N, C-alpha and C positions, 0 to 999 in steps of 0.2 A: 504493500500500500504506500509506503514512504520510501520508494527506491528511485535511483537516478541521480540527477544533478540538482542540488539545492544551493543557492547562493547565500552566503552569509553577508548580507548587504551592509554597506557602510551607511552611516547616518550623515547626510549633508548638513553642515552648519554654515550660517552666515551671520556675522555680527553677534555671535554668541547665542543665536537661536537656531532651532531646527529649520532648515530651508525646505519647506513643504513642497514648493514647486519642483525643486531639484529631486526630491525624494520620489514624487509621483512620476517624474520622467524616468528615473532610474528603474522603478518597478515596471513601467511599460516596456522599457528597453530590454530588460531581463526576460520578460515574457516573449517578446519578439525574437530574442536570442535562443529560445527553445528550452529554457530550464524547466525542471519539473516542480520546483518549489522555491520559496524564499524564506530566509531566516532573518527577520529584523530583531534588533536589540540583543545581539550577541556580543562577543568580545570585539569582533570586527566593527560592530555598530556603536562601540564606545558606551555600552549600557552602564558601565560603572560610574560614568560622570553625568548621566541623565537623571533628572528628578522623576518622580512617579508620573506626574502629568505629561512630561515629554515622552516617557516610556510608553504610556498608554496611547498617546497621540500617534507615535510612529507605528505602533502595531495597528491601530485603527486605519491609518492611511494605507498601509501595505495591504490590508485585507480589502479595503474599498477598491483600490486600484487593481488588485489581483482579480476581483470579481468572479471568483470561482474558476478562473482559467488555469491557475496553478495552485498548489497547496501552500499554505502559510504555516510555518512552524515557528511560533513566537518564542523569542528568548525571554525566559521568566525566572532565571536562576538567582539564588541568593544564598549566603551562608547563614541566613536566619530563616528557619523553616516556615515560621508564620508569615514572613514577608513573601517567601516564594509561593505560598498558598494564595496570598492576596493577588500577586501579579498573575499567577496562572489562572485564577478564577476570573480575573478581568479578561484575559486572552480568550477564555472559553465564551464569555458573554459577548465579546466582540466578533466571534465567529472564526477563530483560529482552528485549524485542523489538528494541530498538535502543539506541544510546547517542548522547548529544549532547555534543560536546566544543568548548568555547570555544577559539579560536585562542590560541596561547601569548602570554601577557601579560608585560610587563616585559622579557623577553628580546629582543623586537622582531626576530624572524627575518625573513630575506628571503622573497620569494615562493617561491623554491626550497626554503627551509627549511620553510615551511608544507606544501608538497607532501610532503616527506620525512617530516615529523612524522606526518601523517595516514596516509600509506601504511604507515609502520612499525606504527602501532596497528592498522590494518585487517589487515595481514599476520599480526600476532601473535595477534589475538583472533578473527577470523572473525565478528565481530558487525556487523550493519549500522550504519554510522556516519552521523551528521549533523554537519556542520561548523557552527560558530556564528561568524558574522562580525559583530562589534560593535566597530568601531574606537574608539568613544567610551570603551570600557573597556580595550581592549587596546593602543591606540596604533598599531596597524597595520591597514590595510585590505587584505583579500584581494581581488584584482582578479578580474573575471569570467573572464579568461583562465586564471588560476590555478585557480579552481574548476572550469572546464571540463576542465582537465588532470586534476584529482582525479576527476572524474566518469567517467574511463576505467577506474578501479578498480572492480570489481564490488561491493565492500563499502562504498564511499563513495557513499551513495545519496541524500543530500539536504543542504540547507543551511538554517539559520535565518538569514535575512538582516536585519541591523539597521544597514546602512550609512546608511539614510535617503535614499538617492538612487534615484528611480524610473528615471533614465537607466541607472544601474549595474545595477539589477535587470532592466530590459528587455534589456540587453546580455547578462546572464547567461542569461536564459531563451532568447534567440536562440542563444547559443553551445552550450548544453547540449542543446537540442533534445529535451527529454523524458527525458534520461538522469539528471537530478537533480531530485528533488522540492524545490521552493522553498516554504518556509514563512515567513510574516512574523514578524519579531522586534520589530516596532514596532506596538503595538496600534492606534494611530490611523491607521496606513498600511495596515492589513489589506485594506480594501476597494479602495483604489487599486492595491495590489499584485496582488490577485486579478483586477482588471480587465485587467492586462497579462499575466496568466498564472500567477501564484502559486497554490499548491494549498491554502492554509489559513493557520493561525497557531499559534504557540506563545505563548499569551496570559497576561497578568497579570490583566486585568479579569475573566476567567472564574472566578477564585477567588471573586469576589463576585457575579457575574451570569452563570453558565455558560449558562443557557437562552438569553439574548439574544445572546451571542457565537455560540453554535451556530446560532441562527436566521439571523443575518447571513451566516455562512459557508456554510451550506447553501443559502441563497437565491442567493448569488453563484455557487456551484458549479453551480446549476441555471440560470444565466444570467438569473435574475430580479433584475436590478439595481435595479429600482424598489423592491422589498421590501428588498433588501440595503441600499440607501441610506437608507431610513427607519430601519432598525435602527442603522445607523452613526450617524445623528444623535441617536438615543436614547442610544446608548452614549457619545457623545463627551464630554459633561460629566463623566461618571463617569471615563472614561479620563484626561481632563485633570487631574481632582482626584487621581487615583492616581499622577500623575507630577509633582506639585509639588515633591517632594524625591526624593532617591535611592531607587530601588526596592531593597528592598521596604518602606521605612519607611511610606509611606502605606497600602499594601495590608494590612500587618499591623495598622495602626490600624483600618482598615475591618473587618477580620475580628474584632477585639476588640469594636468597636461592635455587630457582629451577633451577639455572644455565641458565636463559633465557637472562640475560643482566647484566651489571655492577651494576645496582642499583644507579648509580650516579644521584644526584639531582642538581638543580641550586639554588643558594642563591636568596631569603632569606629562602628557605627551607633547613633544616638540617637533618642529619640522624636520624632514629628512635632511641629512648632511649632504653637502655638495658632491663629494665623490659618489655617494650612493644615488643621488639624484641623476648624475651623469650616466651611471650604469643602468639605471631604470629607464631613462629616456632612450638609450641605445637599444635596450632589449625590446622596447615597444616599437621602435622604428624597424629593427631587424625582423620583427614578426609582422610588420606592416599593419599594426594596430594604430600606430601614430604615423601620419604621413609627413 
């Protein structure tokens, strides 16, 4: 149900406020680019620096512009379970198809704490949930056995996996046996992950090149790995340039280069450094994304 290419969309800002016009245009462009779904208010969307009103507004605009043409998986995670329930409940009322929730950061819960956190949200909201495992940001790795335990809950339907370990991802797929949809949380590992059984990606690179990411994922899903591999190597220099600094610093710079939005960030994020800006521009030009 939640397979294919989902774009973790950036949040356009202008003069300190959400640029609603640019956001609407971005959503329409992503749909035209062939994506299967959109993920507003994730890490790429700078949700950590948006207040609740902004958070809700971005989700509402995305759902309105998507108009049922693609699925919307709203970012609603928090390290406060009660807050995550509140954000997820709003997403359900607004019409989201699912929610993506980062595992609790800073608190560093045990594996049992993770299970209790997600079960509480699933029980309270009744919205399909995707767990987001990204130990590089949260400080805790959710083990395959933990995710397999979560998969027994009917509303915990998938995981965005960004542990970076193909061994761990393979073990997860073995243990869940199709009960949990596995999406890549690392753009550069999407193809290797799909080769071992993942179902797609929640991507950053598709903000700037949706058609190519979709082409790769669809080829892999059709077991056409020769074509998927060719797409992977076309994408790789762009992906590498998009991750020279903390996401979403480079991707917002790229979107500004393409004239899609201002590229404005919120502190504590700061503009891309000049050497990385030069590398990013070269990658976009070489891929003919930027003329």
